[in-house]
N, C-alpha and C positions, 0 to 999 in steps of 0.2 A: 059049785061054789068054791072059792079059793080057801085054802086052809091057812093063809097068812104065815108062810114059813119063816123060821129063824134063819137069817142070812149072814149074820155077823156076830162076833163076840167082842166084848170090851173088858179090859182089866186095867187096874191102876198100877202105878209104880211110884216108889219113893225116890229111887236112884235110877235114872234113865240108863246110864251106861252099864250098871250092874245087871239090870233087867235085860238089856239088849244082848249082853255077853251070854247070859244064861240061856235064853231062848234060841239064839243062833247056834251055840255050841251043843246044847242038849237035844235040840230037835231039828236043827238045820233050817229054821225059818228065815225068810228074807224080810228084814225089818227096814222100813223106809221112814226117815225122820221128816215130818212136815215142819213148816215154819211157825213163827210166833203168831202169824195171822190165823193159823189153824190150832192155836193153843198148844203148840209143840207136840201134837198128836203123832203117834208112831203107828203106821200101817203095817200089819203083819200078814205076810203071804204064807199060809200054811199048806197050800195046795197049788198044783200047777194051774196057771191062769193063761187066758188067751190075750191077744193084743189089747183088748179093752179092760183087762184086769179082772175078768169074770172067771170063776172056777170052771175047769174043763170037766171035772168028774162030779156027776150028780151026787148030792148028799154031803159034799164037803163045803166048808165055809172058811173064809178068812176072817181077820179081826183087827184089833188095834189096841193100843195102850195109851192111857192119859195119865197126867200127873195127879196123884191123890191129893186131896185137900183135907182140911179139918172136919169136913162134913162126913159122918160115918157112911152115908150113902155112896160115897166115892170109893169105899174100901173093898166092897165085894164085887166079884165079876158080874157082868150083866150080858144080856143078849139083845140083839136088834131084830125086830119083827118087820118083815116086808108087808106093806098094805097098799091097796090100790088107791085109797083116799085117806090121807092122814087126818083131815078134819073130821070125817065120819068115824074113824078109828078113835080119835080123841073123845068124841061124844060117847062111843061105846065103852071106853075105859071108865069114864065118869059114871055112866049109867050102871056099870057093873060093880061100882064101889071103889074104883081106883082113883088116883089123884094125879093130875097133870103137874109135873115138876117144872117144865119149861125148857128153854134153850137160851143160848146167848145170842143177842142181836149183833148187828155189825159194829156197834160201839163197845161191845163187850159187856153190856148190861143184861141182866136176866129178863127174859121175855116169855110171855105165855103163848107166843106164836111160834110155829115151826121155823127152824133155821134152814136156809138154803145152803147146802154144802155143794160148792161148784163141781159139776160133773158127776155128782152122786145123787142128790135129791133133797127132798124136804125131810127134816129130822126133828124129833122132840122126844124128851124122856118123860116117863111117868113112874109112879109107885103103885104096885099092885096091892091087892087086899092083904097080902102077907108081909108087906114092907120091903119087897124087892124092887130095886131100880131096874127098869126095862126101857128100851127105846123103840120108837116107831119110825119107819123110814118109808116114804113114798118115793121109790126110785125115779130118777129123771126119765122122761119119756112116757110116764104113766099118766 
């Protein structure tokens, strides 16, 4: 049985340039700015990756940064859990007492359906029983 590993971290920023300067200089991370269509998300490569952007060393993960909002749930770091079936995982989250928070649809509106991240997979966030924001990802090809 799969243990549904943590495969990605996410943290918010108030000042994108300040954040990029800090993580590039302090840790040598390679940060790649995505466009407005991806919410100005910044992909963080913290480990050596192959041609497909996958980590080469088992146990290491990459991550990303998003702009913080007024919502307190955007202020704390979160993790992304890899699942084989995002719909089944959403049901398990709710059955366990968690709450599906949703994702943005193509028009930028909040949706309770997983969002397709091109080349990555189906993604949606949830709140666990302790108030933590966490995400589920069904990677492309699964």
